[in-house]
Gaussian input, Z-matrix of N, CA and C with variables (Angstrom, degrees):
# hf/3-21g

backbone

0 1
 N
 C     1     B1
 C     2     B2     1     A1
 N     3     B3     2     A2     1     D1
 C     4     B4     3     A3     2     D2
 C     5     B5     4     A4     3     D3
 N     6     B6     5     A5     4     D4
 C     7     B7     6     A6     5     D5
 C     8     B8     7     A7     6     D6
 N     9     B9     8     A8     7     D7
 C    10    B10     9     A9     8     D8
 C    11    B11    10    A10     9     D9
 N    12    B12    11    A11    10    D10
 C    13    B13    12    A12    11    D11
 C    14    B14    13    A13    12    D12
 N    15    B15    14    A14    13    D13
 C    16    B16    15    A15    14    D14
 C    17    B17    16    A16    15    D15
 N    18    B18    17    A17    16    D16
 C    19    B19    18    A18    17    D17
 C    20    B20    19    A19    18    D18
 N    21    B21    20    A20    19    D19
 C    22    B22    21    A21    20    D20
 C    23    B23    22    A22    21    D21
 N    24    B24    23    A23    22    D22
 C    25    B25    24    A24    23    D23
 C    26    B26    25    A25    24    D24
 N    27    B27    26    A26    25    D25
 C    28    B28    27    A27    26    D26
 C    29    B29    28    A28    27    D27
 N    30    B30    29    A29    28    D28
 C    31    B31    30    A30    29    D29
 C    32    B32    31    A31    30    D30
 N    33    B33    32    A32    31    D31
 C    34    B34    33    A33    32    D32
 C    35    B35    34    A34    33    D33
 N    36    B36    35    A35    34    D34
 C    37    B37    36    A36    35    D35
 C    38    B38    37    A37    36    D36
 N    39    B39    38    A38    37    D37
 C    40    B40    39    A39    38    D38
 C    41    B41    40    A40    39    D39
 N    42    B42    41    A41    40    D40
 C    43    B43    42    A42    41    D41
 C    44    B44    43    A43    42    D42
 N    45    B45    44    A44    43    D43
 C    46    B46    45    A45    44    D44
 C    47    B47    46    A46    45    D45
 N    48    B48    47    A47    46    D46
 C    49    B49    48    A48    47    D47
 C    50    B50    49    A49    48    D48
 N    51    B51    50    A50    49    D49
 C    52    B52    51    A51    50    D50
 C    53    B53    52    A52    51    D51
 N    54    B54    53    A53    52    D52
 C    55    B55    54    A54    53    D53
 C    56    B56    55    A55    54    D54
 N    57    B57    56    A56    55    D55
 C    58    B58    57    A57    56    D56
 C    59    B59    58    A58    57    D57
 N    60    B60    59    A59    58    D58
 C    61    B61    60    A60    59    D59
 C    62    B62    61    A61    60    D60
 N    63    B63    62    A62    61    D61
 C    64    B64    63    A63    62    D62
 C    65    B65    64    A64    63    D63
 N    66    B66    65    A65    64    D64
 C    67    B67    66    A66    65    D65
 C    68    B68    67    A67    66    D66
 N    69    B69    68    A68    67    D67
 C    70    B70    69    A69    68    D68
 C    71    B71    70    A70    69    D69
 N    72    B72    71    A71    70    D70
 C    73    B73    72    A72    71    D71
 C    74    B74    73    A73    72    D72
 N    75    B75    74    A74    73    D73
 C    76    B76    75    A75    74    D74
 C    77    B77    76    A76    75    D75
 N    78    B78    77    A77    76    D76
 C    79    B79    78    A78    77    D77
 C    80    B80    79    A79    78    D78
 N    81    B81    80    A80    79    D79
 C    82    B82    81    A81    80    D80
 C    83    B83    82    A82    81    D81
 N    84    B84    83    A83    82    D82
 C    85    B85    84    A84    83    D83
 C    86    B86    85    A85    84    D84
 N    87    B87    86    A86    85    D85
 C    88    B88    87    A87    86    D86
 C    89    B89    88    A88    87    D87
 N    90    B90    89    A89    88    D88
 C    91    B91    90    A90    89    D89
 C    92    B92    91    A91    90    D90
 N    93    B93    92    A92    91    D91
 C    94    B94    93    A93    92    D92
 C    95    B95    94    A94    93    D93
 N    96    B96    95    A95    94    D94
 C    97    B97    96    A96    95    D95
 C    98    B98    97    A97    96    D96
 N    99    B99    98    A98    97    D97
 C   100   B100    99    A99    98    D98
 C   101   B101   100   A100    99    D99
 N   102   B102   101   A101   100   D100
 C   103   B103   102   A102   101   D101
 C   104   B104   103   A103   102   D102
 N   105   B105   104   A104   103   D103
 C   106   B106   105   A105   104   D104
 C   107   B107   106   A106   105   D105
 N   108   B108   107   A107   106   D106
 C   109   B109   108   A108   107   D107
 C   110   B110   109   A109   108   D108
 N   111   B111   110   A110   109   D109
 C   112   B112   111   A111   110   D110
 C   113   B113   112   A112   111   D111
 N   114   B114   113   A113   112   D112
 C   115   B115   114   A114   113   D113
 C   116   B116   115   A115   114   D114
 N   117   B117   116   A116   115   D115
 C   118   B118   117   A117   116   D116
 C   119   B119   118   A118   117   D117
 N   120   B120   119   A119   118   D118
 C   121   B121   120   A120   119   D119
 C   122   B122   121   A121   120   D120
 N   123   B123   122   A122   121   D121
 C   124   B124   123   A123   122   D122
 C   125   B125   124   A124   123   D123
 N   126   B126   125   A125   124   D124
 C   127   B127   126   A126   125   D125
 C   128   B128   127   A127   126   D126
 N   129   B129   128   A128   127   D127
 C   130   B130   129   A129   128   D128
 C   131   B131   130   A130   129   D129
 N   132   B132   131   A131   130   D130
 C   133   B133   132   A132   131   D131
 C   134   B134   133   A133   132   D132
 N   135   B135   134   A134   133   D133
 C   136   B136   135   A135   134   D134
 C   137   B137   136   A136   135   D135
 N   138   B138   137   A137   136   D136
 C   139   B139   138   A138   137   D137
 C   140   B140   139   A139   138   D138
 N   141   B141   140   A140   139   D139
 C   142   B142   141   A141   140   D140
 C   143   B143   142   A142   141   D141
 N   144   B144   143   A143   142   D142
 C   145   B145   144   A144   143   D143
 C   146   B146   145   A145   144   D144
 N   147   B147   146   A146   145   D145
 C   148   B148   147   A147   146   D146
 C   149   B149   148   A148   147   D147
 N   150   B150   149   A149   148   D148
 C   151   B151   150   A150   149   D149
 C   152   B152   151   A151   150   D150
 N   153   B153   152   A152   151   D151
 C   154   B154   153   A153   152   D152
 C   155   B155   154   A154   153   D153
 N   156   B156   155   A155   154   D154
 C   157   B157   156   A156   155   D155
 C   158   B158   157   A157   156   D156
 N   159   B159   158   A158   157   D157
 C   160   B160   159   A159   158   D158
 C   161   B161   160   A160   159   D159
 N   162   B162   161   A161   160   D160
 C   163   B163   162   A162   161   D161
 C   164   B164   163   A163   162   D162
 N   165   B165   164   A164   163   D163
 C   166   B166   165   A165   164   D164
 C   167   B167   166   A166   165   D165
 N   168   B168   167   A167   166   D166
 C   169   B169   168   A168   167   D167
 C   170   B170   169   A169   168   D168
 N   171   B171   170   A170   169   D169
 C   172   B172   171   A171   170   D170
 C   173   B173   172   A172   171   D171
 N   174   B174   173   A173   172   D172
 C   175   B175   174   A174   173   D173
 C   176   B176   175   A175   174   D174
 N   177   B177   176   A176   175   D175
 C   178   B178   177   A177   176   D176
 C   179   B179   178   A178   177   D177
 N   180   B180   179   A179   178   D178
 C   181   B181   180   A180   179   D179
 C   182   B182   181   A181   180   D180
 N   183   B183   182   A182   181   D181
 C   184   B184   183   A183   182   D182
 C   185   B185   184   A184   183   D183
 N   186   B186   185   A185   184   D184
 C   187   B187   186   A186   185   D185
 C   188   B188   187   A187   186   D186
 N   189   B189   188   A188   187   D187
 C   190   B190   189   A189   188   D188
 C   191   B191   190   A190   189   D189
 N   192   B192   191   A191   190   D190
 C   193   B193   192   A192   191   D191
 C   194   B194   193   A193   192   D192
 N   195   B195   194   A194   193   D193
 C   196   B196   195   A195   194   D194
 C   197   B197   196   A196   195   D195
 N   198   B198   197   A197   196   D196
 C   199   B199   198   A198   197   D197
 C   200   B200   199   A199   198   D198
 N   201   B201   200   A200   199   D199
 C   202   B202   201   A201   200   D200
 C   203   B203   202   A202   201   D201
 N   204   B204   203   A203   202   D202
 C   205   B205   204   A204   203   D203
 C   206   B206   205   A205   204   D204
 N   207   B207   206   A206   205   D205
 C   208   B208   207   A207   206   D206
 C   209   B209   208   A208   207   D207
 N   210   B210   209   A209   208   D208
 C   211   B211   210   A210   209   D209
 C   212   B212   211   A211   210   D210
 N   213   B213   212   A212   211   D211
 C   214   B214   213   A213   212   D212
 C   215   B215   214   A214   213   D213
 N   216   B216   215   A215   214   D214
 C   217   B217   216   A216   215   D215
 C   218   B218   217   A217   216   D216
 N   219   B219   218   A218   217   D217
 C   220   B220   219   A219   218   D218
 C   221   B221   220   A220   219   D219
 N   222   B222   221   A221   220   D220
 C   223   B223   222   A222   221   D221
 C   224   B224   223   A223   222   D222
 N   225   B225   224   A224   223   D223
 C   226   B226   225   A225   224   D224
 C   227   B227   226   A226   225   D225
 N   228   B228   227   A227   226   D226
 C   229   B229   228   A228   227   D227
 C   230   B230   229   A229   228   D228
 N   231   B231   230   A230   229   D229
 C   232   B232   231   A231   230   D230
 C   233   B233   232   A232   231   D231
 N   234   B234   233   A233   232   D232
 C   235   B235   234   A234   233   D233
 C   236   B236   235   A235   234   D234
 N   237   B237   236   A236   235   D235
 C   238   B238   237   A237   236   D236
 C   239   B239   238   A238   237   D237
 N   240   B240   239   A239   238   D238
 C   241   B241   240   A240   239   D239
 C   242   B242   241   A241   240   D240
 N   243   B243   242   A242   241   D241
 C   244   B244   243   A243   242   D242
 C   245   B245   244   A244   243   D243
 N   246   B246   245   A245   244   D244
 C   247   B247   246   A246   245   D245
 C   248   B248   247   A247   246   D246
 N   249   B249   248   A248   247   D247
 C   250   B250   249   A249   248   D248
 C   251   B251   250   A250   249   D249
 N   252   B252   251   A251   250   D250
 C   253   B253   252   A252   251   D251
 C   254   B254   253   A253   252   D252

   B1=1.4461
   B2=1.5214
   B3=1.3077
   B4=1.4528
   B5=1.5166
   B6=1.3117
   B7=1.4583
   B8=1.5253
   B9=1.3133
   B10=1.4636
   B11=1.5176
   B12=1.3134
   B13=1.4605
   B14=1.5180
   B15=1.3194
   B16=1.4629
   B17=1.5233
   B18=1.3276
   B19=1.4646
   B20=1.5247
   B21=1.3356
   B22=1.4625
   B23=1.5209
   B24=1.3093
   B25=1.4574
   B26=1.5211
   B27=1.3209
   B28=1.4711
   B29=1.5246
   B30=1.3253
   B31=1.4594
   B32=1.5223
   B33=1.3210
   B34=1.4611
   B35=1.5248
   B36=1.3234
   B37=1.4622
   B38=1.5209
   B39=1.3128
   B40=1.4602
   B41=1.5258
   B42=1.3316
   B43=1.4637
   B44=1.5278
   B45=1.3201
   B46=1.4625
   B47=1.5235
   B48=1.3372
   B49=1.4542
   B50=1.5342
   B51=1.3212
   B52=1.4741
   B53=1.5280
   B54=1.3164
   B55=1.4701
   B56=1.5280
   B57=1.3382
   B58=1.4641
   B59=1.5260
   B60=1.2996
   B61=1.4703
   B62=1.5205
   B63=1.3087
   B64=1.4711
   B65=1.5173
   B66=1.3256
   B67=1.4663
   B68=1.5261
   B69=1.3264
   B70=1.4623
   B71=1.5254
   B72=1.3274
   B73=1.4628
   B74=1.5235
   B75=1.3231
   B76=1.4664
   B77=1.5213
   B78=1.3329
   B79=1.4664
   B80=1.5184
   B81=1.3310
   B82=1.4679
   B83=1.5317
   B84=1.3249
   B85=1.4674
   B86=1.5254
   B87=1.3266
   B88=1.4656
   B89=1.5317
   B90=1.3279
   B91=1.4634
   B92=1.5210
   B93=1.3306
   B94=1.4634
   B95=1.5292
   B96=1.3204
   B97=1.4686
   B98=1.5215
   B99=1.3218
   B100=1.4566
   B101=1.5238
   B102=1.3323
   B103=1.4641
   B104=1.5198
   B105=1.3286
   B106=1.4647
   B107=1.5131
   B108=1.3201
   B109=1.4609
   B110=1.5300
   B111=1.3193
   B112=1.4618
   B113=1.5266
   B114=1.3264
   B115=1.4674
   B116=1.5225
   B117=1.3274
   B118=1.4670
   B119=1.5198
   B120=1.3326
   B121=1.4663
   B122=1.5213
   B123=1.3365
   B124=1.4676
   B125=1.5258
   B126=1.3283
   B127=1.4682
   B128=1.5238
   B129=1.3132
   B130=1.4670
   B131=1.5120
   B132=1.3184
   B133=1.4673
   B134=1.5279
   B135=1.3369
   B136=1.4734
   B137=1.5261
   B138=1.3263
   B139=1.4674
   B140=1.5335
   B141=1.3353
   B142=1.4649
   B143=1.5288
   B144=1.3290
   B145=1.4640
   B146=1.5235
   B147=1.3248
   B148=1.4657
   B149=1.5278
   B150=1.3098
   B151=1.4698
   B152=1.5277
   B153=1.3165
   B154=1.4634
   B155=1.5198
   B156=1.3247
   B157=1.4604
   B158=1.5253
   B159=1.3275
   B160=1.4653
   B161=1.5111
   B162=1.3183
   B163=1.4654
   B164=1.5405
   B165=1.3210
   B166=1.4750
   B167=1.5241
   B168=1.3167
   B169=1.4596
   B170=1.5261
   B171=1.3222
   B172=1.4567
   B173=1.5286
   B174=1.2981
   B175=1.4575
   B176=1.5268
   B177=1.3186
   B178=1.4564
   B179=1.5290
   B180=1.3174
   B181=1.4589
   B182=1.5288
   B183=1.3240
   B184=1.4656
   B185=1.5284
   B186=1.3244
   B187=1.4663
   B188=1.5251
   B189=1.3258
   B190=1.4630
   B191=1.5269
   B192=1.3286
   B193=1.4629
   B194=1.5273
   B195=1.3194
   B196=1.4590
   B197=1.5299
   B198=1.3138
   B199=1.4680
   B200=1.5218
   B201=1.3145
   B202=1.4579
   B203=1.5255
   B204=1.3123
   B205=1.4620
   B206=1.5279
   B207=1.3130
   B208=1.4687
   B209=1.5234
   B210=1.3231
   B211=1.4643
   B212=1.5311
   B213=1.3241
   B214=1.4628
   B215=1.5327
   B216=1.3220
   B217=1.4601
   B218=1.5264
   B219=1.3262
   B220=1.4635
   B221=1.5144
   B222=1.3216
   B223=1.4613
   B224=1.5295
   B225=1.3181
   B226=1.4683
   B227=1.5313
   B228=1.3141
   B229=1.4646
   B230=1.5199
   B231=1.3194
   B232=1.4663
   B233=1.5213
   B234=1.2916
   B235=1.4717
   B236=1.5285
   B237=1.3208
   B238=1.4601
   B239=1.5220
   B240=1.3117
   B241=1.4657
   B242=1.5166
   B243=1.3094
   B244=1.4667
   B245=1.5313
   B246=1.3103
   B247=1.4652
   B248=1.5288
   B249=1.3360
   B250=1.4754
   B251=1.5221
   B252=1.3160
   B253=1.4661
   B254=1.5072
   A1=110.24
   A2=117.44
   A3=119.96
   A4=112.33
   A5=116.58
   A6=119.25
   A7=111.25
   A8=117.45
   A9=118.69
   A10=111.21
   A11=118.66
   A12=120.32
   A13=110.81
   A14=117.40
   A15=119.61
   A16=110.60
   A17=118.20
   A18=120.14
   A19=111.30
   A20=117.92
   A21=119.87
   A22=110.99
   A23=117.44
   A24=120.66
   A25=111.35
   A26=116.35
   A27=119.99
   A28=109.84
   A29=117.55
   A30=120.61
   A31=111.41
   A32=116.19
   A33=119.91
   A34=110.32
   A35=116.98
   A36=119.67
   A37=111.37
   A38=117.54
   A39=120.71
   A40=111.25
   A41=117.29
   A42=121.41
   A43=113.19
   A44=118.64
   A45=121.71
   A46=110.93
   A47=116.47
   A48=118.11
   A49=109.29
   A50=118.19
   A51=120.27
   A52=114.01
   A53=117.96
   A54=119.67
   A55=112.85
   A56=118.54
   A57=121.51
   A58=113.73
   A59=117.86
   A60=120.00
   A61=112.86
   A62=118.65
   A63=120.65
   A64=111.79
   A65=116.58
   A66=120.32
   A67=110.82
   A68=116.91
   A69=119.76
   A70=111.80
   A71=116.92
   A72=120.15
   A73=110.74
   A74=116.75
   A75=120.28
   A76=110.55
   A77=117.15
   A78=120.69
   A79=111.52
   A80=117.94
   A81=119.35
   A82=110.66
   A83=117.26
   A84=119.32
   A85=110.77
   A86=116.75
   A87=119.83
   A88=111.14
   A89=117.24
   A90=118.85
   A91=111.12
   A92=117.30
   A93=120.03
   A94=110.09
   A95=116.83
   A96=120.23
   A97=111.74
   A98=116.66
   A99=120.53
   A100=111.42
   A101=117.27
   A102=120.48
   A103=111.71
   A104=116.25
   A105=119.48
   A106=112.02
   A107=116.19
   A108=121.16
   A109=110.93
   A110=117.04
   A111=120.12
   A112=112.39
   A113=117.40
   A114=120.00
   A115=110.54
   A116=117.36
   A117=120.07
   A118=110.43
   A119=116.93
   A120=120.29
   A121=112.37
   A122=116.67
   A123=119.91
   A124=111.01
   A125=116.77
   A126=119.67
   A127=110.54
   A128=116.86
   A129=120.07
   A130=112.60
   A131=116.87
   A132=120.76
   A133=110.46
   A134=116.60
   A135=119.80
   A136=109.95
   A137=116.10
   A138=120.08
   A139=111.02
   A140=116.60
   A141=119.88
   A142=112.02
   A143=116.68
   A144=119.63
   A145=113.11
   A146=117.94
   A147=118.96
   A148=113.80
   A149=118.57
   A150=119.55
   A151=113.43
   A152=117.53
   A153=119.68
   A154=113.12
   A155=117.57
   A156=119.89
   A157=113.35
   A158=118.87
   A159=121.82
   A160=110.53
   A161=117.41
   A162=119.87
   A163=109.18
   A164=117.03
   A165=119.56
   A166=114.43
   A167=118.11
   A168=120.05
   A169=111.09
   A170=117.45
   A171=120.55
   A172=111.16
   A173=116.57
   A174=120.85
   A175=110.75
   A176=117.45
   A177=120.29
   A178=111.48
   A179=117.87
   A180=119.82
   A181=111.17
   A182=117.55
   A183=120.87
   A184=110.80
   A185=116.35
   A186=119.76
   A187=110.29
   A188=117.53
   A189=119.93
   A190=111.16
   A191=117.72
   A192=120.88
   A193=110.73
   A194=117.06
   A195=120.98
   A196=110.69
   A197=116.69
   A198=120.76
   A199=110.91
   A200=117.38
   A201=121.18
   A202=112.40
   A203=116.53
   A204=120.70
   A205=110.68
   A206=116.18
   A207=119.96
   A208=109.95
   A209=117.49
   A210=121.24
   A211=110.74
   A212=117.51
   A213=120.96
   A214=110.33
   A215=117.10
   A216=120.16
   A217=111.36
   A218=117.55
   A219=120.63
   A220=111.07
   A221=116.92
   A222=120.67
   A223=110.93
   A224=117.52
   A225=121.37
   A226=109.85
   A227=117.11
   A228=120.73
   A229=110.63
   A230=117.87
   A231=121.50
   A232=111.89
   A233=118.28
   A234=120.41
   A235=112.44
   A236=117.70
   A237=120.43
   A238=112.33
   A239=117.38
   A240=120.77
   A241=109.40
   A242=115.46
   A243=121.82
   A244=108.82
   A245=115.31
   A246=120.89
   A247=108.24
   A248=116.39
   A249=118.19
   A250=110.97
   A251=114.35
   A252=118.41
   A253=111.91
   D1=-50.88
   D2=-179.30
   D3=-65.12
   D4=-34.03
   D5=179.34
   D6=-68.83
   D7=-39.93
   D8=-179.39
   D9=-71.58
   D10=-35.72
   D11=-179.66
   D12=-66.38
   D13=-37.97
   D14=178.43
   D15=-64.37
   D16=-43.68
   D17=179.78
   D18=-69.02
   D19=-33.19
   D20=175.45
   D21=-64.57
   D22=-39.38
   D23=179.04
   D24=-65.76
   D25=-39.76
   D26=177.71
   D27=-63.64
   D28=-44.60
   D29=177.84
   D30=-63.63
   D31=-39.19
   D32=178.72
   D33=-59.43
   D34=-46.51
   D35=179.62
   D36=-67.75
   D37=-33.27
   D38=179.02
   D39=-69.31
   D40=-37.39
   D41=-176.34
   D42=-86.87
   D43=-15.12
   D44=-175.11
   D45=-94.79
   D46=141.00
   D47=170.99
   D48=-67.26
   D49=152.68
   D50=-175.31
   D51=-54.47
   D52=-35.13
   D53=-177.10
   D54=-73.75
   D55=-15.48
   D56=-179.29
   D57=-105.42
   D58=0.33
   D59=-173.50
   D60=-64.93
   D61=-37.80
   D62=179.39
   D63=-64.35
   D64=-48.31
   D65=-179.69
   D66=-65.75
   D67=-39.52
   D68=179.87
   D69=-68.81
   D70=-35.54
   D71=176.64
   D72=-64.57
   D73=-42.28
   D74=176.83
   D75=-64.42
   D76=-38.84
   D77=-179.47
   D78=-65.51
   D79=-40.02
   D80=-179.30
   D81=-69.54
   D82=-35.00
   D83=177.26
   D84=-68.30
   D85=-41.48
   D86=179.23
   D87=-66.79
   D88=-41.51
   D89=-179.33
   D90=-67.75
   D91=-34.55
   D92=177.09
   D93=-64.83
   D94=-45.99
   D95=-179.88
   D96=-66.87
   D97=-44.88
   D98=-178.65
   D99=-66.59
   D100=-39.68
   D101=178.55
   D102=-62.27
   D103=-45.80
   D104=177.29
   D105=-62.37
   D106=-41.95
   D107=179.85
   D108=-61.72
   D109=-44.61
   D110=-177.96
   D111=-67.29
   D112=-41.26
   D113=-179.66
   D114=-68.28
   D115=-44.05
   D116=179.07
   D117=-65.23
   D118=-40.31
   D119=177.57
   D120=-64.23
   D121=-43.12
   D122=178.59
   D123=-64.66
   D124=-38.73
   D125=177.06
   D126=-63.97
   D127=-39.41
   D128=177.24
   D129=-64.80
   D130=-38.49
   D131=178.10
   D132=-66.01
   D133=-44.56
   D134=178.42
   D135=-61.16
   D136=-44.93
   D137=-179.72
   D138=-60.78
   D139=-48.11
   D140=-177.58
   D141=-66.69
   D142=-32.76
   D143=-176.70
   D144=-72.76
   D145=-33.48
   D146=-172.07
   D147=-124.27
   D148=11.62
   D149=-175.32
   D150=-63.86
   D151=-27.50
   D152=-178.70
   D153=-89.31
   D154=-13.80
   D155=-174.87
   D156=-110.11
   D157=-25.73
   D158=-178.85
   D159=-100.43
   D160=148.07
   D161=171.76
   D162=-65.07
   D163=148.45
   D164=-177.25
   D165=-55.60
   D166=-38.00
   D167=-178.98
   D168=-63.36
   D169=-45.68
   D170=178.98
   D171=-65.92
   D172=-37.08
   D173=179.80
   D174=-62.92
   D175=-48.29
   D176=-179.84
   D177=-68.14
   D178=-34.77
   D179=175.31
   D180=-64.41
   D181=-38.43
   D182=177.59
   D183=-64.58
   D184=-40.32
   D185=179.38
   D186=-67.00
   D187=-43.02
   D188=177.41
   D189=-65.90
   D190=-35.52
   D191=176.72
   D192=-64.27
   D193=-39.26
   D194=176.30
   D195=-61.16
   D196=-44.92
   D197=177.77
   D198=-64.50
   D199=-39.71
   D200=177.81
   D201=-64.83
   D202=-37.73
   D203=177.29
   D204=-63.09
   D205=-42.72
   D206=177.36
   D207=-62.13
   D208=-40.05
   D209=178.84
   D210=-62.66
   D211=-44.21
   D212=-179.50
   D213=-65.01
   D214=-43.27
   D215=178.85
   D216=-63.87
   D217=-39.50
   D218=177.53
   D219=-64.76
   D220=-36.58
   D221=178.02
   D222=-65.93
   D223=-39.74
   D224=178.11
   D225=-63.54
   D226=-45.56
   D227=179.93
   D228=-65.82
   D229=-39.19
   D230=-177.38
   D231=-65.46
   D232=-25.38
   D233=-179.92
   D234=-69.71
   D235=-12.75
   D236=177.60
   D237=-76.29
   D238=-17.65
   D239=-176.47
   D240=-72.60
   D241=128.83
   D242=178.64
   D243=-129.14
   D244=152.58
   D245=176.66
   D246=-65.14
   D247=132.04
   D248=178.06
   D249=-65.59
   D250=146.38
   D251=-179.74
   D252=-103.87

């Protein structure tokens, strides 16, 4: 996690014009925090909603699948980023 965030910050500064680097740095920090918050919150909601009805193995697999889905969607969105010309 820490290794990927450092490389994302370097890429952000490389792709951003100097006048936008402050705002873009704040945006990447906010999106990182908000993304983690939303995934952890959604996992907590799934756990609380079905913990009494699903077997633990299926429950944890569903939570990991939810996290994996978010990872795949983030990868699709990240592929849109191109070096400015």
